[in-house]
Every structure is written in structure tokens, then in C-alpha cells.
Phi, psi and omega in degrees: 000137185285147174298325179302318180294318179305319180289321185289334177300327181296338180262003189289340180304319180290326177295324184289333190306313181291318182295325180298324179298327180286341186261005181274157178053047186291144174252192181258003179282109178239019180281344178210173179300121186216187179297341182270006180223155169211137183236143174288163179276358186293156183229028181292179186277346184241142185223136177235142179243158180223132174256121180279162167276192187288351179291337179085160187285341179252041181280359181062022186211240190303300181294319182296321178301317180295314182294321178299318178295320177296318179299317180297318178297319178297318178298322183285319190258341184082008179271159188273140174227151178207144171248154174237113188271133179253132176266335173202180188296339179292344179275344190300302183296313177303321179295317176298315181297322178293316179297320177297313180296330180284352171085027180287138185294320177220139184239125180259135175247133189259111168103153185301334184297345183269006184304308181298324180295315177300318181291345175268311188278330183294311178296331181284346182225068189296340180268356180269136176270132179233156173223131184252110182267124180073032177197173183217130173225158180257081179226134185294339180254019178234126169265128179265133186236117178238160186235142179278065183296338178298333181289311178290326178294327175301317178294324175296323177297320176298315180300315182295313183294323181288329183273328186300136176252350183259346183078016178218131178229166183236155172229124178247114179258159178283290176227151181283094182229165177305320181297315181285331176299327176300317179298310182298315182298312180296319180298312180298320179294322178294319177299312182294331178300327179273312185199106185284000176272350180287131180278136175245115178266108182253124179223158184236141179282332187070026176193153173259005183226029183238080182296328182297315179291324175302320179292319179299317179296316179298320178302313180295321181294312179298320180297325182276000173115354176293138179242354173225129178237128175260124181250128174230069192223016181059224180297334177296332180293341178299331178293330177295317177297320179299316181296316179298317180297314180300318181294318181290324177293329179279329181215096185294347180271354179299131182257079182231153183221159171233140172255123182278177186216149171074324176214167179293110184259031176303317182300324180293340183267008181287138171214175189297338182257005180148227182213132183250009173281110183293313179192175177221139170273139186254133168237102188278070180299328180299314179294323178296319177299315180296319180300315179292321179299317179296324174296318178298316180296331179269015182057034177237034182300125185274053180302139180083357183258160172253124179245127181249144181235145181207197180299325185299327179255013175063021178275331165247149185193188177218147181270159176291319176053228180257022181286141178283169186300317183295316179296318180297320178296320177297317180294316179300320179294315179295321178302313180294323178295323176295313180300321182279355180084010180278335172244123179258105183278125178296147185266320185227148167048059180292142172225134180284349183283000000 
């Protein structure tokens, strides 16, 4: 992957702003360009499509990170990119079929919820290249792409434990899946790495698109004494930010924080008195998409393989955010120890016992 692309991704937020407007209030009509689709103006020879999960392309998290990266790649290369937005699981197969009919060279599907869909559409279209982000299937024309989110979540746990003054922190997950379990497991391990007496309250929204329930859970957590909440819930996590903002606007002395996920969520933490995003764990799905696309363009598409990304290749990471110097130094040290194999972060179902 080119250094130039890595740099241009940092500017992709402004590129995304217009496209996000096209992706709001999505419907299920994918037979033509509609609110559920957005296409770049590029006219290059190679084209990639993306099918979102139910969180939508403007979820300020998982899907949005991928689309921003695709937009940046399109700006750099002149090649075409398009997303097909899903509002629920009934949109998955129609969206894939539309993308296939539209002639995209490689089609990316976002999230574990698409597993059954891949197992349906991939065998029916053996000449089409597919990529499954955050999931795994055994299909010769699908590359499965997973991320070591437990590694960045471990660093988030260090940030939370070091910052907390109450001895209680929270974790809000979207749905209980292997992918989200990595976040919870790594986070709990990171907290315990600092102080195993700190309580971690972990709860799930059971949706990636229910901000109202996310806010309710955050309200209960803050009320019960948690002062830092890590959200790994897609669009549902927006409710956690809303709750923190409301509390701070009502009481500017409240000492509460949110840790963002998948992309730098500093902007989501803005309020009239400052910013309450402590830090954000990064999952650079955009760069991973570009890496696989470049392999495809070079006729080296890794169909049937599982590709994993982690701290070592900078595809998952954590932002400096509002962390103090001492905490940041601790995190940087732990990060290097993980890369060097000196800290082995558990992947699933962590227990401090």
C-alpha cells in the first residue's frame, strides 16, 4: 500500500461529507441510483463495491471508516467506488445481486451478519470476486478479512483504567458476536493489566443501529458510577456519545468519558465545554480494502484465504485523543510489547480469574 494513500485517508472525512448525505434514510430500492447508494465520479478501469450491514454507511464507525477509505482511494487512483446501504438483513441479497449486475470487479461485504449471504451468492457467482470484512466463510472466490481488535481494545482498557477515578468502567457492545467479543475481551484484559480490582460493566444493545438503546445503557452505566465507557456498537454507539454530551451540558463538572471505536471519534465528543472523547480505537478497514483491491488488480486475489490485520501492520491502532502524557507513554510501551509478542492479548472470553 502506498504511503500516499495512507496520508490521503486522513483527509477523507471531508470527501465523505457529501456522500454521507446521499446515504441517509436509505430504502431497499437498489434497482437504480437511490438514497441507498452513492457512487464516486471517477471513471477509471477498476471498480469496487461495498455492501453495508444494517448500521448504514453514515454510522460514524465501522461502515463509515470503510467508505471513507474507498473514497480516498478513488480520489487518488481515479477508479470507481460505490456502496449499497442495507437497512436490515432483507437488503443483503438484493444489494449483492445489484452490485454483481452493475459489474463491480470486487465486492466487499461489511460485517458478520453477511455470512449466510456470502454462502448464498458466492457459489452462485463463481467468477465474481468477493471480500468478507469481519467474518469468515469457506468459499474459493471470497477472501475473509478479520482484525485483531482485541489488541487495540487492550490499549483502550489501559486508557480507561488509568483515567477512571471511580474504579468502574463500562463496555457497550452492539451484538454478541465473535468480532465484538474480541473488543470486550481485549478491553477487559487491558483494564486488568493496570488494576484487576476495577469493575467492568459489559452490556449489549443487540443491534448496531439502535442509538436510543445505546443511550439508555450508557445512562444506567454512568448513573451506577462508571466514568469511562468504551463503545463497540456501530451506530448504536452514537447513543453513548449523546448521553455523555447531555450529562456534561447539564453538569459541566461531571467527570465522564467515552472511548470511540473503528475510526477517530473525536468529533463525536464535542460539547460546549470541550471534548469528552478520551481516545478511539482504530480499525482501518479502508486501507485493508485497498490492499485486497490492489492484489486483485495485480491478479493475485487471495480467494479462499483468511487475512488477519493487527497492530503490527498499523491496521488497528489507538489515537492520542485526550490522554495525558503518562498514560500515552504507558500505552505506547504496551503497544510495542504486543507487537513484539511480549504481551499476549486474549482473543475471546477473557476472565481475570
